[in-house]
C-alpha positions in Angstrom: 0.0 -11.9 22.5 1.9 -13.2 19.4 2.3 -10.3 17.0 3.8 -12.5 14.2 0.9 -14.9 14.4 -1.6 -12.1 14.3 0.1 -10.6 11.2 -0.3 -13.9 9.4 -4.1 -14.2 10.1 -6.7 -12.4 8.0 -8.6 -9.5 9.4 -12.3 -9.6 10.0 -14.2 -7.9 7.1 -16.9 -6.9 9.7 -14.9 -5.2 12.5 -11.2 -5.3 11.4 -9.9 -7.5 14.3 -7.4 -10.3 13.6 -9.2 -13.6 13.1 -8.0 -16.9 14.5 -8.0 -20.4 12.9 -10.5 -23.0 13.9 -11.3 -26.4 12.3 -12.1 -25.6 8.6 -12.6 -21.8 9.1 -11.2 -18.6 10.6 -13.3 -16.9 13.3 -13.1 -13.3 14.5 -11.8 -12.9 18.1 -14.1 -9.8 18.7 -17.5 -10.3 16.9 -17.5 -14.1 16.1 -17.8 -13.6 12.3 -16.7 -16.8 10.5 -15.1 -17.4 7.1 -15.5 -21.1 6.2 -12.9 -22.5 3.9 -13.8 -25.3 1.4 -12.0 -28.6 1.8 -8.9 -28.9 -0.3 -9.2 -31.3 -3.2 -6.3 -33.3 -4.7 -6.1 -32.4 -8.4 -5.5 -36.0 -9.5 -3.8 -37.0 -12.7 -5.1 -34.3 -15.1 -3.5 -32.2 -17.8 0.1 -31.5 -16.9 -0.3 -32.8 -13.3 2.2 -35.5 -12.3 2.0 -37.4 -9.0 5.6 -38.2 -7.9 6.1 -41.1 -5.6 6.8 -40.1 -2.0 
C-alpha cells in the first residue's frame, strides 16, 4: 500500500475511504462511488491570457 499516494487522493464523501483515479473520474475503493471530473478546457486568447510558443 502506498501511503503517500493515498494521502494525495480525495476521500469518498459516502464512506470516507481513499478514492483512486480512473479515466476522467475518481472511484471509491470500498463502495464504488464515483466523482466525474469535467474535461479541462484551454482558456484560449482571452483577456490577459497569453499563449507563449513552446
